[in-house]
N, C-alpha and C positions, 0 to 999 in steps of 0.2 A: 438533462430537461424536460424531462416525463413523469419523473415521479420521484419526490425529494423529501426528506424531512431535517429536524433538526433535533436532535436530542432522543432517547429512550431507546426501549431494551428490545436488540435487535437479535433474533433465534433462526435458526437454520438446521433443519436435519437434512443430514449428508453423507453420504458413506466415500472415501478415497480413491481413487479412479486407479486400477494397474495394481502388479503386482508390491506387496510393500518393501523388497529387498533389490528392487529393480528401480535405479533411477532415471530422471531425464523426462519424467511429469511432471509439470508446474500446475497443481488445484492450486484454485484460491477462492476466498469466499472473505471483499473488501468494500471499500465506501472511501469515492472519492467526493471532492467539495465540484459545486455546480458551473467552477468557473471556467472548469478544464474540461475537455472530453478526451477519456481514457484513450491509449497510445496514439491519440491526433496529437501529434508534437509540439504543432503550431501554438495550439491550443493551450498548452501549458508552458510555455516559455515563459518564464517567470512570473507565473502562476503558482505551478506546484513546487514543492508541498507549501508555500506561504502562511503560515498560522499564527500575524503579528499586527500588534494594533499601536507600534511606537512611532514616532519620526522623528529619524536619525539620517543622518546625510550620506554616511557610508552605506546604508542598504537601499536608497534612493533609484539608482541607478539600473538595479536588481530585483526590485519586488515590483511589478507594473501598478500596482493602484497601492499607493501610498500613504498611508494615514498625514503624511507633507503635503497633498495633494490640496489644491483650494479649492478647483475646478475638475474634477476628471470627466466630467461627460458622461455619455452613457444612462443619464438620471442617478450616476455613482453618489452617495453620498460625499459631502467634504469631510476632510479628515479621518478618513475611515479606514485603518486598512486590510485588505482582502487579500485572498489567495485562495489554494485549492489544495487543501491537505488531507492528508490518505488517511485512513484507519484498515488496517489489515486484521481482520479477524480470522483468519485462515490460510495460511500458503505451505504446503503441505512438498516433506523434502524426505524421498524413499532413496531406500538404497541398501547397501551391505550393511547386517550390524558389526561396527569395529567401532574401538576406541578414536575419537576426535579430540585435537589438542586441547586442553586447559579448559575442560569443560566437564559435566557429568552425563552429557546428553550422549545418545546413541542414535545412528536412523535404526525405522524411520520417525522422525521426526516432524514438528509441524511448529513455525514462528507466527507469533502475534505480536504486530507493532504499529505506531505510531509516528508518521514520517512528517515532519513538519521544517521547514526553515523560519528564520536565521537557522542555518549552522553553528556548532561550537569551530573555532577559529584553531590555530596551530598552539601545541601536539596536539596532533589527531589520536585519537586512537588506532592504532596498528592490529590489523585482522588479526584472529586466532588467539588475541594476547588480552588481559583485564586492562581498561582506560589506566590511563594515570590518576590517585587521589585529587581530586577538585578538578579534573581537566574532563570529566563527562558531568554526565544527569547522574543525581541520584537521589536513592530514598524511595526505588518503587520498591512495592511489595511484588514476593514469587512466590506460588503455591510449591508444592512438595513437590512434585516433577518438573520445575520449569528452573530456567539459570539464564543470566543474560547471555543474549546472543553475540560471542563472540566471532560471527562469521560478516557480520554488515554493520558498517556503523552510517550507511548515508552514502551519496555519491556528491564530486564536485560536476557542477555545471558549468561545462566554459562555454563562454560566449567573447565575443568582437566586438568593442576593445576591453579590455580585461576588466573596466568598473562593470561590467556586467557579468562576469562570470559571479557564481556564488556556489552557499556550500549548503547540501540539504543532510541533516539527519536524520538514522533509523534508529528509533528509542525502543528496545525488539527484547523481547524473551523468548526463549525456546522452549518446547516442552516433549518429553519422549512419549511415544504411542508406542504401544505393543502392536506388533504384524498381525495377530489374529484380530485384531481393533479395524483393520482396512478391513472387514469382511461383513459388517453391520454398522446400521446409520448410528450418527453421535449428535449430539446437540452441541452446535457450537453458538456462542453466548457473548454478546457483548453488552456492557450496563455505560451508556454514553452519556454524560452528563457536561455538554456546553462550558467553557470556561470554568468546571471543576475537576475534575475526574472522569478516567476509561477503566473501565475491569472486565477481563474478559474471563468466560469460563467453558470448562468443558463436561457435558453431562453434568453441570450444575455443578461441578466442582470448583473450585476458584484456581485460577493462572496465574494471573500478572493484573497487577495495576498501577496507573499514572496519574498521579493528582499535579493539579497547577503549583506548587511549590517544588516539584522537583524538576521545572523547565525554568528556575529564576534563571541560569547560567547564560540563555540568552534572550531570555523577555519572551520568546511565542509561548500560548495559550492552549490551551485544551481547546478543539477546534470549535466555534459557533456558526460554523457556513450551514447552508443547506446541501447536502449530500447527496449520493446514491449509491444504489447498490449492484455490485458486478460480481456473477458467477460466472468463475471460465478454468479452462485448462490450458495451461499454455507449455508450449517447450524453445528451450533456450540454452543453446552452449555453456550459459554461465549457472545454469540450477542445477548440478547430478549428473555435469556431463563430465568426462576426464580431458585432463589439458592435456594436448594435444601436443606432444610430440616433434622435432623438426621432421625424421622420417616420414611423420604422418602424410599423407598426401590427399587426403578425403577433400575434396570443394564444393560437393553436391549434397551431401549430408544424404546418397538417397542408401536407403535397407538393400536394393540390391546390387549396390557399387561395391565391389570387391574392397578396393582400397578406403570405401568409410568405416570399416570394421574398425579398425582402431580409434575412429570419434565419436563412436556411440558408448553410453553404459553397458556393460555385460548383460545381454540379455533384452537390451529397448526392444530393439527390432519386432519379438515376438510379443511385446508387451501392447502390441497395438491391432486390432482396436482397444478401447478402454473404455470405460462411460463413469461419470460423476454422477453419481444416484444422490438427488437432491428429493427429498419427500416432501418438505413444503419449508414456506420464509413466512415468520411472523415476525411482525413489529409495534411495541405496543410505547403509548406514553402515556403519564397521568393526564387524567381530565381535564386539569386545570392548567395541564404543562402542552398542550398539540400544539404542533408547529408542524406543518408539513404545505410543501409549494417548493417549488427551485428558484423562483422568483419573492421574495419577501417583500414588506416594507424596510423592514432596516435592514436584509442585505438582498438588495435589485440585482438583477442579471438580464433579467428580460431583453433588453432594448441594449444590453453592451452583444450579447452572443447574434443578435440580430444586425449589427454593427460590423461586426468582425466574423460574420459569417464562411470567410474564405480558411479563417483559422480551423473552423469545427470540421471540415471535411476534405476528403482528397480529390483530385481530377476526377475521378469518375461518378462521382455523386453529383447530382442534379440539386441536391437542397441537403442540408446539413443531417437533420432530422428527421428518418422518416417516419410516416403514420404508424403507428401501434396497430397490429392486425388482430379484428376480433371476429373469435368464430372460426370454424371450419378446422383446416387441416397446417 
């Protein structure tokens, strides 16, 4: 809710953190629609990652701002399906170089993705396997060192009662990166054209592209929501961590706890501290297509966020959004 934009070319010069052969760090450069606050689940329930502007009865309960709504309040426009889609410019996966199932990609690699709802219904793709013909998004374009990401197809967001449960999809590619490339800056780039296409590049080399017709299987759309940019390094037991055996007794994930040796990727504790070095961030828009702002005339969000402030903060927060610090250290 501070700096948002709709469409354009986004470039980030950065070098990934950590050692390329040691897993466990989750560096990311990504964008999210302004109607949800990243990691604040209360704000993202029934909002993330919807990018859908059709009125269908089966989706009314699980899409908070549905095209079916005549009077959605908070100055939201009537009959306008809204949400908080996600565009991932870079998600790094380090680890030992080894053959991975049903793909030409080895670690280290990184993912580039569009995450949207509604999702594809059953039969869903099976992880590590290619989707069945006609049962997944088709027609995307891949670069020489990129291929379908068969390790993540999205998640089901379970709610009670059952009609509030919905599926998100990750339309994603993985790109191989040489271990030596961890030691220098790279330009991670995405060309986002609302309602038309998204194209990813690494150092100006084409990686992956999704166009609007590729989404016809669900009727979702290339995002046209104002989005904000996030650069972070996370740590998650679901990203590059080993699957714990029943004999692993780790409960603390503490590097100083001998019982947790089995829970961490090999070498992980010696890989910290690490730094995700970002040199610069640049966003370009055509002079005749300037679209800046988090709450725009055709995509308002200001009153919605004000009216649902509790969803956008944690219990310890006095206000949802802290003021931007200017100057000083």
